[in-house]
LUMLUMLUM-919106 format. One record per residue: x, y, z of N, C-alpha, C in turn; residue in one letter. Coordinates in steps of 0.05 Angstrom, whole numbers, padded with zeros to 5 digits, always signed. Layout:
% residues N
XYZXYZXYZA ...
//
This chain:
% residues 273
+02341+02268+01980+02333+02245+01996+02330+02249+02028M +02301+02243+02035+02293+02252+02060+02283+02227+02073E +02289+02223+02100+02280+02199+02114+02260+02208+02135T +02238+02197+02142+02225+02200+02173+02226+02171+02182I +02239+02168+02206+02248+02151+02219+02235+02149+02248D +02223+02130+02256+02210+02129+02282+02222+02103+02296H +02244+02098+02297+02257+02078+02304+02248+02052+02295H +02243+02051+02273+02233+02033+02251+02239+02002+02251A +02219+01987+02255+02220+01959+02243+02218+01959+02216A +02197+01969+02201+02189+01971+02178+02204+01989+02161I +02224+01986+02141+02235+02008+02128+02221+02011+02098R +02214+02039+02091+02203+02042+02067+02217+02060+02047V +02220+02049+02025+02234+02068+02007+02207+02078+01989L +02208+02109+01991+02182+02115+01972+02195+02132+01950A +02187+02118+01924+02194+02132+01901+02175+02154+01892A +02183+02180+01890+02165+02202+01884+02174+02216+01861V +02161+02233+01849+02162+02252+01827+02144+02241+01806R +02139+02257+01782+02130+02251+01758+02101+02265+01757G +02092+02271+01779+02067+02281+01778+02063+02306+01802H +02053+02326+01799+02056+02347+01820+02039+02344+01842P +02051+02344+01862+02041+02344+01889+02055+02356+01913F +02042+02361+01937+02052+02376+01959+02070+02360+01974D +02094+02364+01974+02117+02344+01986+02117+02342+02019R +02109+02367+02030+02109+02364+02056+02081+02356+02065S +02058+02357+02053+02035+02349+02060+02035+02317+02059A +02051+02307+02039+02051+02276+02032+02070+02265+02051F +02092+02279+02060+02109+02267+02079+02095+02268+02108A +02076+02284+02112+02060+02288+02135+02045+02264+02143A +02036+02251+02119+02019+02226+02124+02034+02206+02140L +02056+02205+02137+02071+02176+02155+02082+02187+02178F +02080+02216+02190+02095+02223+02214+02084+02209+02237T +02060+02199+02242+02050+02189+02261+02047+02154+02263D +02064+02143+02240+02061+02116+02237+02084+02101+02257M +02080+02094+02281+02099+02079+02295+02114+02056+02283A +02138+02058+02285+02152+02032+02278+02156+02033+02244G +02152+02054+02236+02157+02055+02205+02173+02080+02195I +02195+02073+02179+02213+02094+02171+02211+02095+02140S +02206+02122+02130+02202+02128+02104+02223+02140+02093V +02239+02133+02073+02254+02147+02061+02248+02154+02029T +02253+02181+02023+02242+02194+02003+02264+02192+01979F +02258+02180+01953+02280+02184+01935+02261+02195+01907V +02272+02219+01891+02261+02229+01868+02262+02209+01846D +02249+02204+01828+02249+02192+01806+02271+02215+01787Q +02287+02206+01771+02296+02180+01762+02311+02163+01777P +02323+02178+01803+02344+02163+01816+02329+02138+01832A +02306+02142+01840+02299+02118+01849+02298+02094+01833A +02291+02093+01808+02294+02067+01792+02322+02056+01791A +02344+02069+01797+02367+02060+01799+02370+02038+01824L +02351+02045+01845+02355+02032+01868+02341+02007+01868L +02323+02002+01847+02298+01979+01846+02316+01957+01831M +02334+01942+01849+02348+01917+01840+02345+01900+01865R +02355+01874+01861+02345+01858+01887+02359+01864+01910P +02385+01873+01906+02399+01885+01929+02380+01903+01951A +02359+01919+01942+02342+01935+01955+02326+01923+01980L +02323+01898+01977+02313+01878+01992+02329+01878+02021V +02353+01886+02020+02372+01880+02043+02367+01908+02063D +02362+01934+02047+02356+01957+02061+02331+01963+02068A +02312+01953+02052+02281+01959+02057+02264+01936+02057F +02242+01939+02068+02220+01922+02071+02196+01926+02051D +02197+01952+02041+02169+01960+02029+02179+01979+02009V +02169+01977+01983+02177+01997+01961+02146+02012+01954L +02147+02040+01961+02120+02053+01958+02123+02069+01934L +02109+02066+01914+02107+02075+01891+02087+02102+01891L +02096+02127+01893+02077+02148+01887+02094+02164+01867Y +02097+02152+01841+02115+02166+01821+02102+02159+01797D +02109+02172+01773+02101+02163+01749+02123+02168+01730M +02144+02145+01726+02160+02150+01708+02157+02139+01680P +02172+02145+01666+02168+02138+01636+02151+02151+01616G +02147+02179+01626+02129+02192+01612+02143+02218+01602I +02146+02226+01583+02158+02253+01577+02134+02271+01568D +02129+02295+01586+02113+02309+01579+02127+02338+01569F +02152+02337+01562+02163+02359+01547+02167+02351+01515A +02160+02330+01509+02166+02320+01481+02146+02333+01461A +02149+02335+01435+02134+02344+01416+02103+02330+01418E +02102+02306+01420+02075+02296+01422+02074+02293+01460Q +02059+02305+01471+02063+02309+01501+02057+02279+01510R +02071+02275+01535+02061+02248+01547+02069+02225+01530A +02092+02224+01511+02104+02203+01499+02116+02183+01516S +02117+02157+01512+02127+02137+01530+02156+02136+01524A +02171+02134+01547+02201+02130+01546+02210+02108+01567I +02230+02091+01556+02242+02068+01571+02219+02055+01584G +02227+02039+01607+02249+02035+01618+02274+02020+01600P +02297+02023+01606+02317+02006+01590+02319+01980+01599D +02335+01961+01587+02336+01933+01594+02345+01929+01620A +02363+01948+01634+02374+01946+01659+02355+01950+01680A +02339+01968+01675+02317+01977+01692+02297+01952+01694T +02287+01945+01675+02266+01926+01669+02275+01901+01686R +02300+01894+01677+02315+01867+01696+02316+01872+01723E +02322+01897+01729+02323+01900+01761+02300+01901+01773G +02277+01914+01765+02254+01910+01777+02244+01883+01779I +02243+01867+01755+02235+01842+01754+02251+01823+01774T +02276+01828+01780+02290+01811+01793+02285+01817+01824A +02281+01846+01829+02269+01850+01853+02243+01839+01862L +02227+01838+01847+02199+01829+01852+02201+01799+01854L +02219+01790+01845+02225+01756+01844+02236+01746+01869D +02256+01768+01881+02265+01762+01903+02244+01764+01927R +02225+01780+01925+02208+01786+01943+02207+01812+01959G +02194+01831+01957+02192+01856+01971+02163+01867+01973I +02158+01880+01995+02127+01891+01997+02125+01913+01976G +02107+01917+01963+02099+01937+01943+02070+01955+01947V +02073+01977+01955+02049+01995+01954+02049+02015+01938V +02028+02014+01919+02026+02034+01899+02006+02052+01906A +02007+02079+01901+01987+02096+01903+01983+02114+01878L +01955+02120+01876+01948+02139+01863+01959+02135+01832H +01974+02156+01822+01986+02160+01796+02008+02142+01784H +02014+02125+01807+02031+02101+01802+02020+02085+01778A +01994+02089+01778+01979+02067+01756+01988+02074+01728L +01997+02104+01723+02006+02108+01698+02034+02107+01689A +02049+02093+01714+02076+02091+01705+02088+02071+01683G +02108+02077+01675+02122+02062+01650+02101+02053+01627W +02092+02068+01615+02073+02061+01594+02081+02047+01566P +02114+02053+01566+02125+02037+01549+02134+02008+01557G +02126+02004+01577+02132+01973+01583+02107+01961+01600W +02093+01946+01578+02067+01930+01584+02069+01916+01605E +02091+01901+01614+02095+01880+01637+02091+01900+01660A +02097+01923+01663+02089+01940+01691+02060+01942+01696F +02043+01943+01675+02014+01945+01678+02007+01916+01693A +02021+01894+01685+02017+01869+01694+02022+01867+01721E +02046+01878+01730+02051+01880+01759+02033+01896+01774I +02025+01918+01767+02008+01938+01780+01977+01925+01782I +01965+01914+01758+01941+01902+01758+01923+01919+01742G +01934+01939+01727+01923+01957+01711+01937+01981+01695G +01925+01999+01682+01940+02021+01675+01920+02047+01673R +01934+02069+01679+01921+02097+01668+01934+02106+01644F +01924+02113+01623+01933+02112+01597+01927+02143+01592L +01950+02163+01588+01951+02188+01577+01944+02188+01551Y +01948+02170+01532+01948+02171+01502+01932+02143+01498R +01918+02139+01480+01908+02113+01467+01928+02098+01466P +01927+02069+01471+01950+02051+01465+01938+02019+01466A +01958+02003+01461+01948+01973+01455+01953+01962+01482T +01937+01947+01493+01942+01938+01523+01932+01909+01523L +01946+01886+01528+01933+01859+01524+01924+01857+01497R +01935+01868+01477+01931+01861+01447+01903+01873+01437G +01898+01894+01455+01868+01907+01445+01873+01937+01448T +01863+01949+01430+01868+01979+01428+01845+01986+01449A +01859+02008+01466+01848+02021+01486+01848+02052+01482R +01825+02066+01487+01828+02092+01493+01841+02106+01515L +01850+02132+01512+01859+02141+01535+01838+02140+01560D +01853+02143+01582+01840+02143+01610+01823+02169+01616S +01809+02167+01633+01792+02190+01645+01799+02197+01670G +01794+02222+01678+01801+02234+01705+01779+02252+01715Y +01777+02256+01742+01755+02276+01750+01770+02281+01777R +01776+02308+01781+01788+02321+01806+01766+02326+01829H +01771+02324+01851+01753+02329+01875+01727+02322+01872Q +01725+02293+01870+01699+02277+01871+01694+02275+01898V +01670+02276+01906+01658+02269+01934+01645+02241+01930H +01655+02225+01944+01645+02195+01938+01644+02180+01967Y +01632+02158+01962+01635+02139+01982+01649+02116+01976T +01671+02104+01995+01684+02080+01989+01675+02057+02006A +01671+02037+01994+01661+02017+02006+01683+01995+02008E +01684+01981+02033+01703+01960+02038+01694+01934+02023V +01708+01922+02005+01702+01899+01991+01711+01875+01998A +01727+01875+02019+01743+01850+02030+01750+01855+02056A +01729+01855+02072+01729+01862+02106+01749+01848+02120P +01751+01821+02111+01771+01804+02126+01796+01807+02121L +01807+01825+02102+01833+01824+02093+01848+01846+02111H +01875+01840+02122+01884+01856+02139+01891+01887+02133P +01890+01892+02106+01894+01920+02094+01872+01932+02105V +01843+01921+02108+01818+01935+02118+01813+01937+02144M +01837+01923+02162+01825+01926+02189+01825+01955+02202A +01805+01953+02219+01800+01982+02238+01784+01998+02215G +01778+01997+02191+01765+02014+02172+01730+02009+02176L +01718+02027+02176+01687+02026+02172+01681+02012+02144P +01657+01998+02145+01646+01986+02119+01645+02007+02099A +01640+02033+02107+01639+02054+02085+01652+02078+02095T +01664+02092+02081+01671+02124+02092+01671+02141+02069F +01673+02162+02075+01674+02187+02052+01701+02196+02043D +01703+02201+02018+01733+02214+02009+01723+02236+01991L +01742+02254+01985+01745+02272+01963+01766+02276+01950T +01771+02261+01928+01792+02255+01913+01790+02257+01884D +01812+02251+01867+01811+02246+01842+01807+02219+01835E +01787+02211+01818+01783+02183+01806+01790+02183+01783L +01795+02157+01775+01803+02150+01744+01784+02132+01729Y +01780+02135+01711+01765+02119+01690+01786+02104+01675L +01799+02079+01684+01828+02069+01675+01822+02039+01673A +01847+02029+01664+01846+01997+01655+01850+01982+01682E +01832+01966+01690+01837+01951+01713+01830+01918+01706V +01853+01903+01714+01850+01876+01707+01838+01863+01729F +01811+01866+01734+01796+01856+01754+01799+01826+01760E +01799+01814+01739+01801+01786+01739+01831+01774+01751E +01849+01791+01754+01878+01785+01765+01882+01801+01788D +01859+01812+01806+01868+01823+01828+01843+01818+01844V +01852+01822+01871+01831+01819+01896+01821+01846+01901T +01800+01859+01894+01788+01883+01898+01784+01888+01930P +01798+01904+01946+01796+01914+01975+01779+01931+01977L +01774+01955+01954+01759+01981+01958+01745+01985+01938L +01719+01992+01934+01702+02003+01913+01692+02026+01917R +01686+02043+01895+01674+02071+01901+01645+02066+01889A +01628+02080+01902+01598+02083+01901+01599+02108+01883R +01603+02104+01854+01603+02119+01832+01602+02106+01806R +01583+02118+01787+01587+02105+01762+01615+02115+01747A +01627+02091+01739+01649+02095+01723+01645+02092+01694F +01634+02119+01683+01621+02115+01656+01632+02144+01649V +01633+02142+01620+01645+02170+01603+01636+02191+01613R +01609+02201+01620+01600+02223+01624+01609+02234+01652D +01622+02219+01668+01629+02228+01697+01659+02228+01694N +01677+02231+01673+01700+02238+01670+01710+02252+01645F +01733+02263+01651+01746+02279+01625+01769+02261+01610Y +01775+02269+01588+01793+02254+01572+01824+02261+01582S +01843+02244+01584+01868+02249+01592+01885+02259+01571A +01881+02252+01547+01892+02263+01522+01884+02288+01514T +01857+02295+01520+01846+02326+01514+01863+02343+01537A +01867+02337+01561+01879+02349+01576+01908+02354+01570A +01924+02335+01562+01950+02342+01557+01954+02360+01533I +01932+02357+01516+01934+02376+01495+01922+02402+01495E +01916+02411+01519+01906+02435+01529+01879+02440+01530G +01862+02421+01527+01832+02419+01533+01824+02404+01558R +01829+02424+01578+01825+02411+01604+01792+02411+01610M +01790+02389+01621+01757+02379+01634+01738+02381+01611F +01748+02364+01588+01733+02356+01564+01732+02332+01558S +01708+02321+01549+01705+02291+01541+01693+02296+01512N +01696+02319+01498+01681+02318+01468+01700+02297+01455D +01679+02284+01442+01695+02263+01418+01706+02239+01430G +01704+02235+01455+01714+02214+01472+01694+02193+01481W +01696+02169+01472+01674+02153+01478+01680+02126+01490S +01699+02134+01514+01708+02109+01532+01683+02092+01541H +01692+02064+01543+01671+02049+01556+01672+02048+01584S +01647+02039+01596+01645+02041+01627+01667+02021+01637P +01677+02030+01660+01702+02019+01674+01696+02007+01701G +01717+01993+01713+01714+01985+01741+01714+02003+01764S +01693+01997+01782+01700+02016+01804+01713+02001+01829D +01730+01991+01825+01753+01982+01840+01772+02002+01845A +01773+02010+01870+01795+02033+01872+01818+02025+01891I +01816+01998+01903+01841+01987+01918+01839+01956+01912G +01863+01943+01912+01864+01916+01903+01890+01908+01919W +01894+01879+01919+01917+01868+01927+01917+01843+01904V +01949+01842+01897+01955+01818+01877+01980+01809+01884K +01989+01788+01874+02018+01779+01868+02032+01792+01852K +02051+01807+01851+02068+01817+01835+02100+01799+01837A +02093+01779+01816+02116+01757+01819+02112+01744+01843R +02136+01746+01859+02137+01736+01886+02133+01759+01903R +02121+01781+01898+02118+01801+01920+02091+01807+01923S +02084+01816+01949+02058+01825+01954+02053+01851+01945P +02034+01861+01929+02028+01888+01921+02001+01895+01929L +02000+01916+01938+01972+01933+01942+01972+01961+01930V +01949+01965+01910+01946+01988+01898+01922+01999+01910Y +01927+02031+01914+01902+02048+01927+01903+02069+01907L +01877+02074+01893+01877+02092+01873+01870+02125+01889Q +01859+02126+01910+01859+02153+01926+01883+02161+01934P +01888+02188+01933+01917+02198+01939+01925+02222+01927G +01909+02239+01920+01909+02257+01903+01926+02282+01915D +01914+02289+01937+01929+02318+01947+01921+02316+01983D +01931+02335+01997+01927+02335+02024+01897+02331+02040D +01873+02337+02019+01850+02326+02032+01848+02303+02038V +01861+02284+02016+01859+02259+02024+01878+02247+02042T +01904+02256+02044+01924+02252+02059+01914+02255+02091Y +01899+02274+02092+01893+02282+02121+01871+02262+02130T +01855+02251+02115+01834+02236+02124+01842+02210+02141N +01832+02210+02161+01840+02190+02178+01834+02160+02170P +01817+02158+02158+01810+02132+02142+01833+02121+02122N +01839+02144+02108+01859+02139+02088+01889+02132+02100Y +01892+02151+02119+01915+02145+02129+01919+02114+02145R +01897+02105+02157+01896+02077+02163+01897+02058+02140R +01885+02063+02119+01890+02047+02096+01921+02044+02087L +01931+02067+02085+01959+02068+02074+01978+02056+02095V +01976+02058+02120+01991+02045+02143+01987+02015+02142E +01958+02006+02146+01953+01977+02140+01969+01965+02117N +01969+01979+02091+01980+01969+02067+02009+01967+02069A +02023+01986+02086+02054+01981+02091+02060+01962+02114L +02043+01960+02134+02051+01934+02151+02046+01906+02142R +02023+01905+02122+02014+01879+02115+02035+01873+02095W +02045+01891+02071+02063+01880+02053+02091+01875+02063T +02092+01884+02088+02123+01876+02100+02121+01852+02119A +02097+01840+02119+02092+01821+02140+02106+01791+02126S +02109+01775+02144+02118+01747+02134+02093+01732+02117P +02070+01739+02132+02045+01728+02121+02040+01736+02091E +02044+01762+02085+02041+01773+02058+02059+01757+02038A +02088+01760+02049+02105+01748+02035+02102+01717+02029H +02092+01702+02048+02085+01671+02042+02070+01670+02020A +02047+01684+02023+02022+01682+02006+02028+01694+01976W +02049+01710+01975+02056+01718+01947+02076+01698+01936A +02093+01683+01956+02111+01665+01944+02098+01634+01936A +02067+01631+01949+02061+01607+01943+02054+01602+01917A 
//
């Protein structure tokens, strides 16, 4: 457990692990955020803390993790858990009300728990699965894509101080987005079609950068959104793969705004309404 503390009024628990990342570079993302304290806890220990009492110690739960996936199983990326206690704990925590900011690969978390996709507002699938009663193909990925991000909700507090468009170089997902249930904040000027992405199942089976035999339908270009997660305000931001993005000043502003807004009384009143 590591904490970055700037005599903070906003206390953040960051759940990490499950996907490779540069820990030092990610931690540096928060070093100049005045008034924000971030405590990092690795999964699976972080899941044990996701109970209603967490609200007494932290204002925001930051998800930069990918729990519930077994990459060492005979069928790689098999879904595991969560157990009933974890499901009940997370549900009760969200019912009590805590700010939630989910980043990048958190969209793939807990594939064995369909309700978690409803909490986040979508899902990245490593393997084909049934979601909302419909069979879905595995999701797509593409590393180091140069693209323009476009603000979709300029009046929302999470977008404060950001230009109408800005450039990013990051990994994009062709994933399941429940766009009818979220308010898009950010869109990517990029065609989210099969030819621009690679199959996640092919990658975990040893065929990196392949979309042979994979016929995924076009997907949403929303790469950031806000939604109610039961009685908790949640922001999901798809960017966040590596230090190229961590050091982008517009991305840093985006994450900081998300943390401050989800911790605010206004956000909590909105989520509870």
